[in-house]
C-alpha positions in Angstrom: -4.4 24.7 -27.6 -1.0 23.0 -27.6 -0.4 20.3 -25.0 3.1 21.5 -24.3 1.7 24.7 -22.8 -0.8 23.1 -20.5 -0.6 20.7 -17.5 -3.2 18.5 -15.8 -3.1 18.6 -12.1 -4.8 16.5 -9.5 -6.0 19.1 -6.8 -6.6 18.0 -3.2 -7.2 19.7 0.1 -5.2 19.7 3.4 -7.3 21.8 5.8 -8.2 25.1 4.1 -5.3 25.0 1.5 -5.2 23.4 -1.9 -2.4 21.4 -3.2 -1.8 19.5 -6.5 0.4 16.9 -8.1 1.0 16.4 -11.8 -1.7 14.0 -13.0 1.1 12.0 -14.9 2.6 11.1 -11.4 -0.7 10.1 -9.8 -1.2 6.5 -10.0 -4.6 6.1 -8.3 -6.6 7.4 -5.3 -7.9 5.0 -2.6 -10.0 5.3 0.5 -8.3 5.6 3.9 -6.9 2.5 5.3 -4.7 2.6 8.4 -1.0 1.9 7.6 1.0 -0.6 9.4 3.6 1.3 11.4 7.3 1.1 10.6 10.3 2.6 12.4 11.4 5.8 10.9 13.3 8.9 12.1 10.8 11.0 10.0 7.6 12.0 11.9 5.7 12.2 8.6 6.2 8.5 7.8 2.8 6.9 8.7 3.7 3.3 7.7 3.0 1.0 4.9 0.0 -0.5 3.2 -0.4 -3.5 0.9 -1.9 -2.4 -2.4 -2.7 -5.5 -4.5 0.1 -7.4 -3.0 2.6 -4.6 -3.3 4.1 -2.9 -0.1 3.6 0.9 -0.4 5.0 3.4 2.1 2.4 5.9 3.3 3.4 9.6 4.2 1.4 12.2 6.2 1.5 15.0 3.8 0.4 17.7 6.3 3.1 16.7 8.6 5.6 16.6 5.8 4.8 20.2 4.8 4.7 21.3 8.5 1.0 21.8 8.7 -1.3 21.0 11.7 -3.1 17.9 10.8 -6.4 16.4 11.9 -7.3 13.6 9.5 -11.0 13.7 8.6 -13.1 10.5 8.3 -13.2 10.8 4.5 -9.4 11.0 4.1 -7.9 9.6 0.9 -4.5 8.2 0.0 -3.2 9.4 -3.2 -0.8 6.8 -4.7 2.0 8.6 -6.4 4.7 7.3 -8.8 8.1 8.4 -7.3 11.6 8.0 -8.9 12.1 4.6 -7.4 8.7 3.2 -7.1 5.3 4.2 -5.5 4.4 5.9 -2.3 1.0 7.0 -0.8 0.2 10.4 0.6 -2.6 11.1 3.1 -4.8 14.1 2.0 -8.0 15.4 3.4 -10.1 15.0 0.2 -9.4 15.1 -3.5 -11.2 18.0 -5.3 -10.6 17.8 -9.0 -8.5 17.6 -12.0 -7.5 20.9 -13.4 -5.8 21.9 -16.6 -3.6 24.9 -16.2 -1.5 27.0 -18.7 2.2 27.3 -18.1 1.6 31.0 -17.7 -0.5 30.3 -14.6 2.4 28.6 -12.8 4.9 30.8 -10.8 8.0 29.4 -9.2 8.4 29.9 -5.6 12.2 30.2 -5.0 11.5 31.8 -1.5 9.7 28.7 -0.3 13.1 26.9 0.2 11.3 23.5 0.2 12.2 20.9 -2.5 8.6 19.6 -2.2 7.2 22.7 -3.6 7.6 23.1 -7.4 5.4 26.1 -8.2 2.1 28.0 -7.3 -0.8 27.7 -9.8 -2.9 30.9 -10.0 -6.4 29.8 -11.1 -8.8 32.9 -11.0 -8.9 33.8 -7.1 -7.3 30.5 -6.1 -3.7 29.7 -5.4 -3.0 26.0 -5.6 0.6 24.7 -4.4 2.0 22.4 -7.0 4.1 19.6 -5.3 7.1 18.0 -6.8 7.1 14.2 -6.1 10.9 13.9 -6.1 11.5 16.6 -3.6 8.4 15.5 -1.6 9.8 12.1 -0.9 13.5 13.0 -0.7 14.7 11.9 2.7 11.8 9.6 3.6 14.1 7.2 4.9 12.4 3.8 4.0 14.4 1.8 1.6 13.4 -1.5 -0.1 15.1 -3.6 2.6 13.0 -2.0 5.3 9.9 -2.4 3.3 10.6 -6.0 2.8 11.1 -6.5 6.4 7.7 -5.1 7.3 6.0 -7.3 4.8 7.6 -10.5 6.0 
């Protein structure tokens, strides 16, 4: 099996749906901790947390994707490497790490959302593969704002 034709995905749930991020972009998964709120025009910006002394913005992934969100007690924060730095996304639970073949991935041009890269078809499951670059575009938190919050 050639590594070029497979991808590893971190699969997590939001309500009844399954989503995934490329494992190469997932830095770590941490337990829920309440972010400190920051001013933002985006309703899906939850705030910031301090992760080993580094200020990391946290986003409500369900709100970002336009889903109804009730955060369960066992929610997790997935720390994702973005183009600029790192960010956290709130998910209901982390399910598994899956290896998928490129043939199992279908693009979704009709979705019209830059956050969605593809749909992975795994047996009877459909897992939405998210694109970290599209996901965090327009988040509106820059380094200066984060530094102000940390101060």
